[in-house]
N, C-alpha and C positions, 0 to 999 in steps of 0.2 A: 778399492785399494786404500788402505789407511794412509794418512798423511805422514805419520811417524812409523818407521819400521819397528818390528817386534823387538829386535835386540836393543834398540835405543829406548823403547818403552820400559823394558825390563831393567835396564841400567838406571834409568831415571827413577823408577820405583825403588830400586835398591838404595840409591843415594838419598832419596827422601826419607826412607826408614832409618838409616843408620847415621848419616852425617849431613843431612840436608838442612839448609837454612829456609827462610821464608819463601824465597823465590823458587827454590827447587821443589818445595812442597806444593806451591801454587801451580807450577808447571806440571808436576806429576798428577795432580788432581784434574787439571784441565785436559791432559792427554788421555788418561784412563781413570775416570772417577770410581768405578766399581772396584777395579783392581787396587786402587789407592786405599779406599775405605776398608776393603777386606784385609789387606796386608797390614795396615796400621792398627786395625782393631785386634788382629791376632798378636802382633809384636808388642804393642803398648798396652793393650787391654787384657788379653787372656794371659800372656806370658808376663807382662809388666804389672804395674800397680795403679794404672790410671783408671779411675772409676768412670769417667766420661767415655773412654774408648771401650770399656766393657759394655756400656749401654749401646754403643754403635755396633759392637759385635753381635749382641742379641738381636738388634734390628736388622742387621745384614744377613745373618745366618738362620734365624728362626723361620722365616716364611718358606724357604726351600726345604728345610728339614721337616717341617710340619707337613708340607705337601708330599714329600717323599714317603713319610711314615703313614699318614692317614689318607692320602689320595688314592683313587682307584687307578691301577696300572693295567695295561693290556696283558692278557694271559696267553701264553703260547699253547696252542691246541695240539700241535704235533707237526711232523714233516715226513714226507715220503717221496720215493722215487717214482716219477711219472713216465719214464722212458729213458732211453740212452742219453745220459748227460743232462737231462732236464729235471728240475726239482720243483715241487710245489710246497709252499709253506703257508699255513693258514693261521691267522691270529684274529682275535676280535678287536675291533676298533674302540668299542666302548663296553667295558665289562658290565655285566648285569648285576644290579644290587640284590640283596636278599629280599627286599620288598617287591621288586619286579619279578623275581623268581616265584615268590609266593603267589603273587597276583596271576601269573601265567599258569600256575599249577604244575610246574615241572621242577626237576632238580638240576644242579650243575652238571652232573655226570650224564644225564639224559640229553641235556642241551648240547654238551660237548660231543656226544656220540652222533647226534643228528647233524651237527655242523660238519663233522669229519665224513659221515656217510654222504652228505650232499657234495662235498669237495671231491670225494672219490668218484661219485657218479658223474660229475662234470668233467673230471679228468678222463674217465673211461669214454665219455662221449666224444671228447676231442681226439683222443688217441685210442682207437678201438683195439689196436694190436699190442698195446703196452701192457706189461705185467706190473700191476700196482701192489707195492708192499707198504703196509701202513706200520709206522713205528711211532708210538706215543710215549710221552714221558710220564 
């Protein structure tokens, strides 16, 4: 549990951005450093004219943006009903790169079909009476 409640942190950050003195800014940074840096860089750097805060904004926002754009994300393979009221959802934990696909000699479509077929077979083995309907995106 945090030492300072969320409402107090939010109010402290707001005071630091708009009308805070040195003490309020130091307290806001001590309570929530990432929130303080993000908020100040957006208000004073991106919206304002401070060059130093613009550099802070680039430093704070660029790693997550680069990872989001260029990083590999899990891909949804599909979902289907495995019985009355029970659902099975299959996703890969680590997406396969183009190099790994080429090395294995398969395609994404074939690999996806094999994973879905294996999941359907496992579900049918667990619930032999269940009617399995596969819906893929």
